N, C-alpha and C positions, 0 to 999 in steps of 0.2 A: 504493499500500499504506500500511499504518499505520506512520507514522514517530514516533509519540508513545509507543509502548510497546516494551519490550525484554523478551523472554521468555527464561528460563533453565531448562533441564531438568537436574535433578540425579538421575541414575540411582540411586545408593545410598539416597536418601531417598524415591524414588518420587514426587517433587514437581516441579511446574512453578511457578516463581515469575515474577512480573511486576514490572517496574520502570517508573517514569516515565522517559522518555528525552527529552533535550534535543538535537535534531539539530544545533543550532548549536554547542554546546560539547562534545557527546559524553558529557556527564555523565548518570549514572543515579541515581535516588533512589526512595524510598518502596517499598521491597521488600515484596511480599506474596505469599502462596501462593494460586494460583488453581486448581490441579488437584492431586488426591491420587489416585494410581493404586493400586487394589486389588492385593493380592499375586497373586491368582489369574489376572491378566491377563498376567503376565510383567513384565520389567523395562523401564521406558520408556527408549528409547535415542535414535535420531535424531528430529528434529522439523522440520516445515516449516509454513508458514501459507498458507491459501488466500485468495482474493479477498474472501471473506465474513468474514475475520478469525478463522476457526476453525483450530485447531491439529491437525495430523496427526502421530501419534506411532507410530513402529515399536516393537513390543513384543518385546524380546529374550527368547527362551524361551517366547513366547506364541503363536507362529504366526499373527500378525495385525498389522494396522495399525488404529489407532483415530482417530476425529475427535472433538474436544472443543470446547466453547464456553468460552473463557477468562473470559468475564464471569460465567458461572453455575457453572463447574466441572463441568458435566454432560457425560456421554458421549453423543454424538450418533449415532455410527455405528461399527460394527465390520466390517472386511473380513478374513475368515479366509483364510489363505494356507497353501500346502503346505510352506513352509520354516519350520522351528522358530525359528531365530535371525535374525529380522528386525532390521536394524541401522540403516538410515537411509531417508529418504524425501525426494523432491524432485519438483516438478512440472516437466514438459517438454513437448516437442512444439511445433509452430508456434503453437498456441493456448493453450499451457500447461494443457491439459486431460487430460493423461496423467500418472498418478502412478507414479513409478519407486521401487521398493523394493529395496534391497540386502539380501543375507542372507549369513550366514557358515556355514562348516561345518568339521568335522574330517575326517580321512581315512575314517572309518567311516560318515559321513553322506552318503548319495548325493544327487545332484540331485533335486529343485530346491534343496536346501540349497546354499549358496554361489553361488546364481544372482542375476541381476538380473531382477526381475519387473516386468512392465508391466501397469498397471491402467487400463482405459478405461471410459467410461460412468458416472463417478461423479456427473456433473451439476455439478461445480464446477471452478474453474480456479485455478491458482496465480497468483502476482504476480511481475512482473519483479524481478530482483535490484536492490537499491539499491547504488549506487556511492557510496562515501565517500572523501573526501580524507584522506590520512595526514598 
């Protein structure tokens, strides 16, 4: 995976920022905005990265997950979902080719709200987790 960049998603500002990351020292620098999410998509919430360096973002209140190119800021793909409040995303499965999406609900929102959603067939894979010394 990419160990030279550090991505930060800030839900209230609908922004994803990128920092240069020094894996040896843990220092971040050179903050810049790379993605600005339009209001009509929902609130950007959980985020993960795929093996191609693209970012997958769960859109709270938007019934979707989206895939973005952090180098251009362009939206590449939208996957509509039956759950309104998508909250986080992670790749899993033996080949890291399944995207898992969590969602939230209140008592008056029936399933699939509040469910874990599994998406197959996206044609991309995630990256193994990086382990860092503390």
